[in-house]
Legacy VTK file of the C-alpha trace (Angstrom):
# vtk DataFile Version 3.0
C-alpha trace
ASCII
DATASET POLYDATA
POINTS 128 float
0.000 0.000 0.000
1.471 3.403 -0.910
2.504 5.707 1.852
0.225 8.714 2.324
1.463 12.205 2.965
0.842 13.754 6.342
-2.072 16.146 6.668
-0.883 19.668 7.381
-1.526 20.664 10.969
-1.565 24.369 10.157
-4.859 26.167 10.554
-5.010 28.746 7.758
-6.280 32.104 8.923
-8.854 33.686 6.630
-8.247 37.107 5.147
-10.977 39.724 5.037
-14.219 38.291 3.684
-14.553 38.307 -0.066
-17.723 39.571 -1.694
-19.728 36.404 -2.321
-21.189 35.606 -5.698
-24.728 34.236 -5.752
-23.285 30.750 -6.277
-20.969 31.074 -3.254
-23.852 32.438 -1.146
-25.764 29.265 -2.068
-22.865 27.232 -0.616
-23.284 29.092 2.692
-26.968 28.111 2.783
-26.153 24.472 1.989
-23.397 24.304 4.626
-25.640 25.848 7.291
-28.355 23.336 6.449
-25.990 20.368 6.665
-24.706 21.553 10.050
-28.155 22.317 11.418
-29.824 19.063 10.352
-27.653 16.961 12.651
-26.467 19.563 15.148
-22.865 19.095 14.002
-19.908 21.194 15.043
-19.453 22.318 11.452
-21.048 22.109 8.043
-19.439 22.548 4.645
-20.343 22.732 0.985
-18.286 22.684 -2.203
-18.997 23.368 -5.881
-17.249 21.347 -8.567
-16.127 22.194 -12.091
-19.591 21.438 -13.480
-21.444 23.571 -10.938
-22.662 20.588 -8.904
-22.769 21.136 -5.160
-22.058 18.796 -2.261
-22.836 19.500 1.384
-21.752 17.628 4.506
-21.500 17.837 8.272
-18.580 16.814 10.455
-18.439 13.155 11.514
-17.123 11.985 14.878
-17.355 8.237 15.420
-15.103 6.010 17.509
-13.564 4.597 14.326
-13.875 7.587 11.950
-13.417 11.330 12.272
-13.873 13.651 9.295
-14.223 17.390 9.086
-17.247 18.631 7.201
-14.989 19.960 4.456
-13.172 16.618 4.082
-16.518 14.840 3.712
-17.872 17.379 1.214
-14.711 17.026 -0.893
-14.868 13.224 -0.648
-18.507 13.286 -1.800
-17.563 15.444 -4.778
-14.689 13.144 -5.745
-16.893 10.057 -5.344
-19.336 11.658 -7.793
-16.577 12.258 -10.352
-15.424 15.807 -9.591
-11.878 16.565 -10.679
-11.757 20.248 -9.714
-13.432 22.519 -7.172
-14.504 26.095 -7.863
-15.286 27.154 -4.268
-15.894 25.885 -0.748
-17.595 27.108 2.427
-17.211 25.993 6.035
-19.763 27.048 8.649
-18.307 26.802 12.130
-17.812 28.639 15.394
-14.025 28.433 14.924
-12.109 31.487 13.740
-9.694 29.518 11.557
-9.970 26.818 8.930
-8.892 23.299 9.904
-5.734 22.050 8.188
-7.230 18.753 7.039
-10.178 20.363 5.276
-7.923 22.965 3.700
-5.613 20.224 2.399
-8.566 18.280 0.931
-9.721 21.309 -1.072
-6.170 22.060 -2.228
-5.856 18.489 -3.531
-8.385 19.499 -6.211
-7.884 23.243 -6.550
-4.885 25.365 -5.679
-6.829 28.593 -6.079
-10.448 27.921 -5.079
-11.654 30.338 -2.408
-12.599 28.730 0.905
-15.062 30.956 2.741
-15.338 30.666 6.522
-18.766 31.562 7.884
-20.311 31.833 11.333
-23.351 29.702 12.244
-25.627 32.670 11.404
-24.211 32.703 7.857
-22.065 35.821 8.225
-18.870 35.361 6.226
-15.871 35.832 8.527
-13.116 35.544 5.959
-11.768 33.820 2.894
-8.724 31.587 2.459
-7.243 31.800 -1.024
-3.797 30.228 -0.633
LINES 1 129
128 0 1 2 3 4 5 6 7 8 9 10 11 12 13 14 15 16 17 18 19 20 21 22 23 24 25 26 27 28 29 30 31 32 33 34 35 36 37 38 39 40 41 42 43 44 45 46 47 48 49 50 51 52 53 54 55 56 57 58 59 60 61 62 63 64 65 66 67 68 69 70 71 72 73 74 75 76 77 78 79 80 81 82 83 84 85 86 87 88 89 90 91 92 93 94 95 96 97 98 99 100 101 102 103 104 105 106 107 108 109 110 111 112 113 114 115 116 117 118 119 120 121 122 123 124 125 126 127
């Protein structure tokens, strides 16, 4: 089995919030819904190269832990996505988790990752 690279532990700090397009605002709504449905710590949504969207909530099981962004990216890849256009994470945290950031960067070096509060207010955007 091939060796996997380590997930970066760094927590990227968002810059000032970017002005959201209508499509990115839709991702905020989807991420809030995913988080709210199950009372998760965080929700996330991504949009792929074809405009399809995928939403997910964080998972914390004894044998499996995934951030919402990791699960949203995994869902997109499982559906055939090869590139992401944008991502949103809804959380109470003030920074983006390193694992979710790395998952998005596996498919898109330049896709904006918007960080939003549970009320939907965009706190910042990670572009690196």
